[in-house]
Structures are given as structure tokens and as C-alpha cells.
C-alpha positions in Angstrom: 25.4 12.7 15.8 26.8 11.7 12.5 28.6 8.5 13.3 29.3 6.3 16.3 28.0 6.5 19.8 28.6 9.0 22.6 27.3 9.4 26.1 25.8 12.8 26.8 26.4 13.6 30.5 24.0 16.3 31.9 23.0 17.5 35.3 20.0 15.2 35.1 21.9 12.0 34.1 23.3 10.3 31.0 21.9 9.6 27.6 23.4 7.5 24.8 23.5 9.4 21.5 23.8 7.5 18.2 23.9 8.5 14.5 20.8 10.6 13.8 20.3 11.8 17.4 20.5 15.4 18.5 20.6 17.3 21.7 19.8 21.0 22.4 20.3 23.3 25.3 18.3 26.5 25.7 20.1 29.7 26.5 20.4 30.4 30.2 19.4 26.9 31.3 22.7 26.4 33.2 22.8 22.7 32.4 26.4 21.6 32.6 27.1 18.9 30.0 29.8 17.0 28.2 30.2 14.0 25.8 32.1 10.8 26.6 33.1 8.1 24.1 32.8 4.9 26.0 32.8 2.8 22.8 35.8 1.2 21.0 35.1 3.2 17.8 35.5 6.8 16.8 32.5 9.1 16.9 31.7 12.1 14.7 29.3 14.9 15.7 28.5 18.5 14.8 28.4 21.2 17.5 26.5 24.4 16.7 26.4 27.6 18.7 26.0 31.3 18.2 29.3 32.4 19.9 28.0 36.0 20.3 30.7 38.1 22.0 28.4 38.9 24.9 27.7 35.3 25.7 29.4 33.6 28.7 29.7 29.8 29.1 29.4 28.6 32.6 30.0 25.0 33.5 27.7 24.0 36.4 29.6 20.8 37.3 33.2 22.3 37.6 34.7 25.7 38.5 35.0 27.0 34.9 33.6 29.7 32.8 34.6 31.4 29.5 33.6 34.6 27.9 33.2 34.5 24.1 34.5 38.1 23.9 38.1 37.0 24.6 38.0 33.2 24.8 39.8 33.1 28.2 39.0 30.4 30.7 38.3 31.6 34.2 37.3 30.4 37.6 33.7 31.2 38.4 34.9 34.0 40.7 36.5 35.6 37.6 40.2 34.8 38.4 42.1 33.4 35.4 43.5 30.0 35.3 47.4 30.0 35.2 
């Protein structure tokens, strides 16, 4: 986190992140996560990932996955979103 405050929502619960904090997720962990700004101010953070073409992102908390090879968003059964 560079500025502000965000709430990191993971499968295990929520964590408040403030400037100077970091979060990391090991490959293959399958921990669905997102960030929510519940404050009245803007927040600024850096997101870093490898984006290898063979990688697939699977969201554990919703029916969504995406292959880095083509960037399409799909249902977990492989059918494309309209």
C-alpha cells in the first residue's frame, strides 16, 4: 500500500491494509481475494504478478476464471461470459 487504507477480503476473513503494508499470495493457493475501499479517501497501491501465458486465475468466491493466454473471462466450467 502506498497511500490510504483498503480492506483486503480473503477466504479467511478481512484485513485492513495501510501505507507500508503488503500482502502476498503463493501460486496455487486458491485463495480468492479482493480489495474494498471503505474509507472516505482515495487509496493507492501497486499490484505485481507474473502474468505468464500458461497461468489461469480462478476466483474461489465467485464463478469466474481467466486465462492469461487470451485474457478472456470465463465461468469455471469454461463457458464464456456473454
